[in-house]
C-alpha positions as CSV (number, residue, x, y, z in Angstrom):
1,X,12.2,-34.2,-93.6
2,X,11.0,-31.7,-91.0
3,X,8.9,-28.7,-91.6
4,X,11.5,-26.5,-90.0
5,X,13.8,-27.6,-92.8
6,X,11.6,-25.8,-95.4
7,X,10.0,-23.0,-93.4
8,X,12.7,-20.8,-91.9
9,X,11.2,-18.6,-89.3
10,X,13.3,-15.5,-89.6
11,X,14.6,-15.8,-86.1
12,X,13.7,-12.2,-85.8
13,X,14.4,-10.7,-82.4
14,X,11.1,-9.4,-80.9
15,X,12.4,-8.9,-77.4
16,X,12.8,-5.2,-77.9
17,X,9.2,-4.7,-78.8
18,X,6.8,-3.3,-76.2
19,X,3.4,-4.9,-75.7
20,X,0.9,-2.4,-77.1
21,X,-2.2,-4.5,-76.3
22,X,-5.8,-3.5,-76.6
23,X,-7.8,-4.7,-73.5
24,X,-11.2,-3.8,-74.9
25,X,-12.9,-7.0,-73.8
26,X,-16.4,-8.1,-74.9
27,X,-17.2,-10.2,-71.9
28,X,-20.9,-10.8,-72.6
29,X,-21.5,-13.5,-75.3
30,X,-24.8,-11.9,-76.3
31,X,-23.0,-8.6,-76.8
32,X,-20.6,-9.9,-79.4
33,X,-23.2,-12.1,-81.1
34,X,-25.5,-9.1,-81.5
35,X,-22.7,-7.0,-82.9
36,X,-21.6,-9.7,-85.4
37,X,-25.1,-10.5,-86.5
38,X,-25.5,-7.2,-88.4
39,X,-24.3,-8.2,-91.8
40,X,-25.4,-8.4,-95.5
41,X,-24.0,-9.5,-98.8
42,X,-21.3,-6.7,-98.8
43,X,-20.1,-7.2,-95.3
44,X,-17.0,-9.0,-96.4
45,X,-15.6,-5.6,-97.5
46,X,-17.2,-3.4,-94.9
47,X,-14.3,-2.2,-92.8
48,X,-16.6,-0.9,-90.1
49,X,-17.9,-4.4,-89.5
50,X,-14.4,-5.8,-89.4
51,X,-13.2,-3.0,-87.1
52,X,-15.7,-4.4,-84.6
53,X,-14.3,-7.8,-85.1
54,X,-10.7,-6.5,-84.7
55,X,-11.7,-5.0,-81.3
56,X,-12.7,-8.4,-80.1
57,X,-9.1,-9.6,-80.3
58,X,-6.0,-9.0,-78.1
59,X,-2.9,-8.8,-80.3
60,X,0.5,-7.1,-80.6
61,X,0.2,-3.5,-82.0
62,X,3.9,-2.7,-82.5
63,X,4.2,-4.8,-85.6
64,X,1.8,-6.2,-88.2
65,X,1.3,-9.9,-87.8
66,X,0.7,-11.6,-91.2
67,X,1.9,-15.0,-90.1
68,X,-1.4,-16.3,-88.7
69,X,-1.0,-19.6,-90.5
70,X,1.2,-20.9,-87.7
71,X,-1.0,-19.8,-84.8
72,X,-3.7,-17.2,-84.6
73,X,-4.9,-15.2,-81.5
74,X,-8.1,-16.1,-79.8
75,X,-11.0,-13.7,-79.7
76,X,-11.3,-12.3,-76.2
77,X,-14.5,-14.2,-75.6
78,X,-12.6,-17.5,-76.1
79,X,-9.6,-16.4,-74.1
80,X,-11.8,-15.4,-71.2
81,X,-13.8,-18.6,-71.4
82,X,-10.6,-20.6,-71.4
83,X,-9.2,-18.8,-68.4
84,X,-12.4,-19.1,-66.4
85,X,-12.6,-22.8,-67.0
86,X,-9.0,-23.2,-66.0
87,X,-9.8,-21.4,-62.7
88,X,-12.9,-23.5,-62.1
89,X,-11.0,-26.8,-62.8
90,X,-8.1,-25.7,-60.7
91,X,-10.4,-25.0,-57.7
92,X,-12.1,-28.4,-58.0
93,X,-9.1,-30.5,-59.1
94,X,-9.7,-34.2,-58.8
95,X,-13.4,-33.8,-58.1
96,X,-13.8,-32.2,-61.5
97,X,-11.7,-34.8,-63.2
98,X,-13.6,-37.7,-61.7
99,X,-17.1,-36.3,-61.7
100,X,-17.4,-33.8,-64.6
101,X,-14.5,-34.4,-67.1
102,X,-16.2,-37.1,-69.1
103,X,-19.5,-35.2,-69.5
104,X,-17.7,-32.0,-70.6
105,X,-15.6,-33.9,-73.2
106,X,-18.6,-35.7,-74.6
107,X,-20.6,-32.5,-74.8
108,X,-17.7,-30.9,-76.7
109,X,-17.5,-34.0,-79.0
110,X,-21.2,-33.6,-79.9
111,X,-20.9,-29.9,-80.5
112,X,-17.8,-30.4,-82.6
113,X,-19.3,-33.2,-84.6
114,X,-22.2,-30.9,-85.5
115,X,-19.9,-28.1,-86.5
116,X,-17.8,-30.3,-88.7
117,X,-20.8,-32.3,-90.1
118,X,-19.2,-35.5,-88.8
119,X,-20.5,-38.6,-86.9
120,X,-19.9,-38.3,-83.1
121,X,-18.8,-41.9,-83.0
122,X,-16.2,-41.3,-85.7
123,X,-14.6,-38.2,-84.0
124,X,-11.7,-38.2,-81.6
125,X,-10.4,-35.0,-79.9
126,X,-6.7,-34.8,-80.1
127,X,-3.9,-32.2,-79.5
128,X,-3.2,-31.2,-83.1
129,X,-3.0,-32.4,-86.7
130,X,0.4,-34.0,-86.3
131,X,-0.8,-36.3,-83.5
132,X,-4.0,-37.1,-85.4
133,X,-2.4,-38.2,-88.6
134,X,0.6,-39.8,-86.9
135,X,-1.9,-42.0,-85.1
136,X,-3.0,-43.3,-88.4
137,X,0.4,-43.5,-90.1
138,X,2.0,-45.2,-87.2
139,X,-0.9,-47.4,-86.3
140,X,-1.8,-48.7,-89.7
141,X,-1.2,-52.5,-90.3
142,X,1.6,-52.1,-92.8
143,X,3.2,-54.9,-94.7
144,X,6.5,-54.9,-96.5
145,X,6.0,-53.5,-100.0
146,X,2.8,-51.6,-99.3
147,X,2.8,-48.3,-101.3
148,X,1.8,-44.8,-100.2
149,X,1.4,-41.7,-102.4
150,X,2.0,-38.3,-100.9
151,X,2.3,-34.8,-102.4
152,X,5.5,-33.0,-102.9
153,X,4.2,-30.0,-100.9
154,X,2.7,-32.0,-98.0
155,X,3.5,-31.0,-94.4
156,X,7.0,-32.1,-93.3
157,X,5.8,-33.9,-90.2
158,X,3.5,-36.2,-92.2
159,X,6.3,-37.0,-94.6
160,X,8.6,-37.8,-91.7
161,X,6.0,-40.1,-90.2
162,X,5.7,-42.1,-93.5
163,X,9.5,-42.2,-93.8
164,X,9.6,-43.8,-90.4
165,X,7.3,-46.5,-91.6
166,X,9.6,-47.0,-94.6
167,X,12.4,-47.8,-92.1
168,X,10.2,-49.9,-89.8
169,X,8.1,-51.9,-92.2
170,X,9.6,-51.5,-95.6
171,X,6.7,-49.7,-97.2
172,X,7.3,-47.7,-100.4
173,X,6.8,-44.0,-100.6
174,X,5.9,-42.3,-103.9
175,X,5.6,-38.6,-104.4
176,X,3.1,-36.7,-106.7
177,X,4.4,-33.5,-108.1
178,X,1.7,-30.8,-107.6
179,X,1.5,-27.9,-110.1
180,X,1.7,-24.5,-108.4
181,X,-0.8,-23.1,-110.9
182,X,-3.0,-25.9,-112.2
183,X,-5.6,-25.0,-114.9
184,X,-7.8,-28.0,-114.2
185,X,-8.6,-30.3,-111.3
186,X,-7.7,-33.2,-113.5
187,X,-4.0,-32.1,-113.5
188,X,-3.9,-32.6,-109.7
189,X,-6.0,-35.8,-109.8
190,X,-3.7,-37.3,-112.5
191,X,-0.6,-36.4,-110.5
192,X,-1.7,-38.8,-107.8
193,X,-3.6,-41.5,-109.8
194,X,-0.8,-41.9,-112.3
195,X,1.3,-43.3,-109.5
196,X,-1.2,-45.9,-108.4
197,X,-0.4,-49.6,-108.6
198,X,-2.1,-52.8,-107.2
199,X,0.2,-52.3,-104.1
200,X,-1.1,-48.8,-103.3
201,X,-2.8,-48.8,-99.9
202,X,-3.0,-45.1,-98.9
203,X,-3.1,-41.7,-100.7
204,X,-2.2,-38.8,-98.4
205,X,-3.7,-35.4,-99.3
206,X,-3.2,-31.9,-98.0
207,X,-6.6,-30.1,-98.4
208,X,-5.1,-26.6,-98.3
209,X,-1.3,-26.6,-98.8
210,X,0.4,-24.6,-96.0
211,X,3.3,-23.5,-98.2
212,X,1.3,-21.7,-100.8
213,X,-2.4,-21.7,-99.8
214,X,-3.5,-23.9,-102.8
215,X,-6.7,-25.8,-102.3
216,X,-6.7,-29.2,-104.0
217,X,-9.7,-31.2,-105.2
218,X,-9.8,-33.8,-102.4
219,X,-13.2,-35.3,-103.2
220,X,-12.3,-36.0,-106.8
221,X,-9.1,-37.7,-105.8
222,X,-10.9,-39.6,-103.0
223,X,-13.5,-40.8,-105.5
224,X,-10.9,-42.2,-107.8
225,X,-8.9,-43.8,-105.0
226,X,-12.0,-45.5,-103.6
227,X,-12.8,-47.0,-106.9
228,X,-9.5,-48.8,-106.7
229,X,-9.9,-49.8,-103.0
230,X,-7.3,-47.3,-101.8
231,X,-7.8,-45.5,-98.5
232,X,-7.4,-41.7,-98.2
233,X,-5.8,-39.7,-95.4
234,X,-6.6,-35.9,-95.5
235,X,-4.6,-33.2,-93.7
236,X,-7.1,-30.4,-93.1
237,X,-5.0,-28.3,-90.7
238,X,-5.4,-25.2,-92.9
239,X,-8.9,-25.7,-94.3
240,X,-11.1,-26.3,-91.2
241,X,-12.7,-23.0,-90.1
242,X,-10.9,-21.3,-93.0
243,X,-12.9,-22.3,-96.1
244,X,-16.6,-23.2,-95.9
245,X,-16.9,-26.9,-96.6
246,X,-18.7,-30.0,-95.2
247,X,-16.0,-32.3,-93.8
248,X,-18.1,-35.5,-94.4
249,X,-18.5,-34.6,-98.1
250,X,-14.7,-34.9,-98.5
251,X,-15.3,-38.7,-98.0
252,X,-11.9,-39.0,-96.4
253,X,-11.3,-42.3,-94.6
254,X,-9.0,-40.5,-92.1
255,X,-9.2,-36.7,-91.5
256,X,-7.2,-34.6,-89.1
257,X,-6.9,-30.9,-88.2
258,X,-5.8,-28.4,-85.5
259,X,-7.9,-25.6,-84.0
260,X,-5.2,-23.1,-83.1
261,X,-5.0,-21.7,-86.6
262,X,-8.4,-20.8,-88.2
263,X,-10.9,-21.6,-85.4
264,X,-8.8,-19.4,-83.0
265,X,-8.7,-21.9,-80.2
266,X,-6.0,-22.1,-77.5
267,X,-3.0,-24.2,-78.4
268,X,-3.4,-27.9,-77.8
269,X,-6.6,-29.1,-79.4
270,X,-7.4,-30.7,-82.7
271,X,-9.4,-33.7,-84.0
272,X,-9.1,-37.0,-85.8
273,X,-12.0,-38.5,-87.8
274,X,-11.9,-42.1,-88.8
275,X,-14.6,-44.0,-90.7
276,X,-16.2,-46.5,-88.3
277,X,-15.3,-49.5,-90.4
278,X,-11.5,-48.6,-90.1
279,X,-11.3,-47.8,-86.4
280,X,-10.6,-51.3,-85.2
281,X,-7.7,-51.9,-87.5
282,X,-5.7,-48.9,-86.4
283,X,-3.5,-49.1,-83.3
284,X,-3.7,-46.0,-81.0
285,X,-0.5,-44.1,-80.3
286,X,-0.8,-45.1,-76.6
287,X,-2.2,-48.4,-75.4
288,X,-5.7,-48.2,-74.1
289,X,-7.9,-50.7,-72.1
290,X,-10.8,-48.4,-71.3
291,X,-12.6,-48.7,-74.7
292,X,-13.5,-51.4,-77.2
293,X,-11.2,-51.7,-80.2
294,X,-13.8,-50.2,-82.5
295,X,-14.4,-47.2,-80.2
296,X,-13.0,-43.9,-81.5
297,X,-12.2,-42.8,-77.9
298,X,-9.3,-45.3,-77.8
299,X,-7.3,-42.7,-79.8
300,X,-7.7,-40.1,-77.1
301,X,-5.6,-41.8,-74.4
302,X,-2.7,-39.4,-73.8
303,X,-2.8,-39.2,-70.0
304,X,-4.4,-36.4,-67.9
305,X,-5.9,-33.8,-70.3
306,X,-6.1,-30.0,-70.2
307,X,-9.9,-30.2,-70.2
308,X,-10.4,-26.4,-70.0
309,X,-8.7,-26.3,-73.4
310,X,-11.0,-28.9,-74.8
311,X,-14.0,-27.0,-73.4
312,X,-12.8,-23.8,-75.1
313,X,-13.6,-25.4,-78.5
314,X,-17.2,-24.7,-77.7
315,X,-16.7,-21.0,-77.3
316,X,-14.5,-20.8,-80.3
317,X,-17.3,-22.4,-82.4
318,X,-19.7,-19.9,-81.0
319,X,-17.6,-17.0,-82.1
320,X,-17.0,-18.6,-85.5
321,X,-20.7,-19.2,-86.0
322,X,-21.5,-15.6,-85.0
323,X,-19.6,-14.5,-88.1
324,X,-20.5,-17.5,-90.2
325,X,-18.4,-19.8,-92.3
326,X,-19.4,-18.3,-95.6
327,X,-18.8,-14.7,-94.6
328,X,-15.4,-15.6,-93.0
329,X,-14.2,-17.4,-96.2
330,X,-15.3,-14.4,-98.3
331,X,-13.5,-12.0,-96.0
332,X,-10.3,-14.0,-95.9
333,X,-10.2,-14.4,-99.7
334,X,-11.0,-10.6,-100.1
335,X,-7.9,-9.8,-97.9
336,X,-5.7,-12.1,-100.0
337,X,-6.9,-10.6,-103.2
338,X,-6.6,-7.1,-101.8
339,X,-2.8,-7.2,-101.6
340,X,-2.0,-9.7,-104.3
341,X,-3.9,-7.7,-107.0
342,X,-1.8,-4.7,-106.2
343,X,1.6,-6.4,-106.7
344,X,1.0,-9.3,-109.1
345,X,1.9,-7.5,-112.3
346,X,5.4,-6.4,-111.4
347,X,7.8,-8.5,-113.4
348,X,10.2,-8.8,-110.5
349,X,7.5,-10.5,-108.4
350,X,6.4,-14.2,-108.6
351,X,3.1,-15.2,-107.1
352,X,3.4,-18.9,-105.9
353,X,-0.3,-19.3,-105.3
354,X,-3.0,-20.1,-107.8
355,X,-5.1,-16.9,-108.1
356,X,-6.8,-17.1,-111.5
357,X,-9.5,-19.3,-110.1
358,X,-10.7,-18.1,-106.7
359,X,-11.7,-21.6,-105.6
360,X,-8.0,-22.7,-105.6
361,X,-6.9,-20.4,-102.7
362,X,-8.3,-18.3,-99.9
363,X,-6.4,-16.3,-97.2
364,X,-2.9,-17.6,-97.8
365,X,-0.6,-16.5,-100.6
366,X,3.1,-16.8,-101.2
367,X,5.2,-14.4,-103.2
368,X,8.9,-13.8,-104.1
369,X,11.0,-11.0,-105.4
370,X,13.7,-12.1,-107.8
371,X,16.6,-10.3,-106.1
372,X,15.9,-11.7,-102.6
373,X,16.1,-15.1,-101.0
374,X,13.0,-16.0,-99.0
375,X,14.9,-15.4,-95.8
376,X,16.2,-12.0,-96.9
377,X,12.7,-11.0,-98.0
378,X,11.1,-11.9,-94.7
379,X,13.8,-10.2,-92.7
380,X,13.6,-7.0,-94.7
381,X,9.8,-6.9,-94.3
382,X,10.2,-7.1,-90.6
383,X,13.3,-5.0,-90.0
384,X,12.4,-2.1,-92.2
385,X,8.6,-2.3,-92.2
386,X,7.6,-4.2,-89.0
387,X,5.6,-6.7,-91.0
388,X,6.0,-10.3,-89.7
389,X,5.7,-13.1,-92.2
390,X,7.5,-16.4,-92.7
391,X,10.1,-17.4,-95.3
392,X,9.3,-20.6,-97.3
393,X,12.4,-22.2,-98.7
394,X,11.1,-25.4,-100.1
395,X,12.3,-27.4,-103.2
396,X,8.9,-26.7,-104.8
397,X,8.2,-23.2,-103.6
398,X,10.5,-20.3,-102.6
399,X,9.0,-17.1,-101.3
400,X,7.3,-15.5,-98.3
401,X,4.0,-16.7,-97.0
402,X,1.5,-14.0,-96.1
403,X,-1.5,-15.1,-94.0
404,X,-3.9,-12.4,-92.8
405,X,-6.8,-13.3,-90.4
406,X,-10.1,-11.8,-89.7
407,X,-8.6,-9.3,-87.2
408,X,-6.3,-7.9,-89.8
409,X,-7.5,-4.9,-91.8
410,X,-6.9,-3.4,-95.3
411,X,-4.8,-0.6,-93.8
412,X,-2.2,-3.2,-92.7
413,X,-2.3,-4.7,-96.2
414,X,-1.7,-1.2,-97.7
415,X,1.5,-1.1,-95.7
416,X,2.4,-4.5,-97.0
417,X,1.9,-3.4,-100.6
418,X,3.9,-0.2,-100.0
419,X,6.7,-2.2,-98.4
420,X,6.8,-4.6,-101.3
421,X,6.8,-1.9,-103.9
422,X,9.7,-0.2,-102.1
423,X,11.8,-3.4,-102.3
424,X,11.5,-4.0,-106.0
């Protein structure tokens, strides 16, 4: 069961579009930090502030990109930092790799641990969420008959990883059905806990569901699981640097995420957090002899690394912190509400994202129009209105996912609303 089975990228031809890129580059870190520090309680809706933010990104101007849930652009400060480090490493080659690589990675680990509120010795730097969580799913000491509970809207790569263990070890996979519009946290908690038996070893949770943007009550489920001696894996690919939370307070036993979505990093970096007491029992994806079996670094052995990309995490954190996690979350939720509120009452439209309680979603929302398939809707948005989105054709959710980011503005969302109204 692969993600591509459910999320049909419209296969829209972009080759005819010219690159209308803005090269207004803020090269001085102090310059952008000073500009972004001027904020107050109403900044989340201050279009002048966010115009400044928008100018700090390089992005395509010939269409409106509202598919930032796959991969978001880097701010120019991060892009320039990444390029400069690549040039530096390329000029020093093996000398850098043998003399400086370790120190740079460890400095990044410390900075990242502080940013995530995690323990440095429980944090591995990986290439993405899929690698992180596959490490746990493939490396867990399974026995025949062990049971795992997943959600019916979990990311396809994670489901595929568990299905592989069904074939290899004879584990049993159970699926919790998650309500699209839950009224209470207990509905979600009970969806998982009602499937628990004495054989349940793992519950896998998606903190922020990529199909719809729904945020689930991870800590409440984790608390119930831990009471029964069940370990918890959390996919935080869409929540890290999107919503403001303390990763340690989720109390996940295993936690993974990518940084190319909401932290605006270059492609190729993510993390895996494992509670210290569980590190030794998990096999790494690749054999490692450099570190002790209880050392988190054993999970980082993937061969020669693109260290400049790892180092870019630091600059991405700087940019994120200049705005602030709380303000960023408020802005992203404001953008979601801005367009959803303008179309939600049309009878032809279905909103596939919980919106009655603002804590159940943030930037991402999914909608459908009754007379269109998800693919038709996504194609029409692009072909007629130059709005890029993604069709979600999943057994649980059918519609189009709209994902603005901090460089998007309300004028673009006005065009989205106008386009949707014209299609009803």
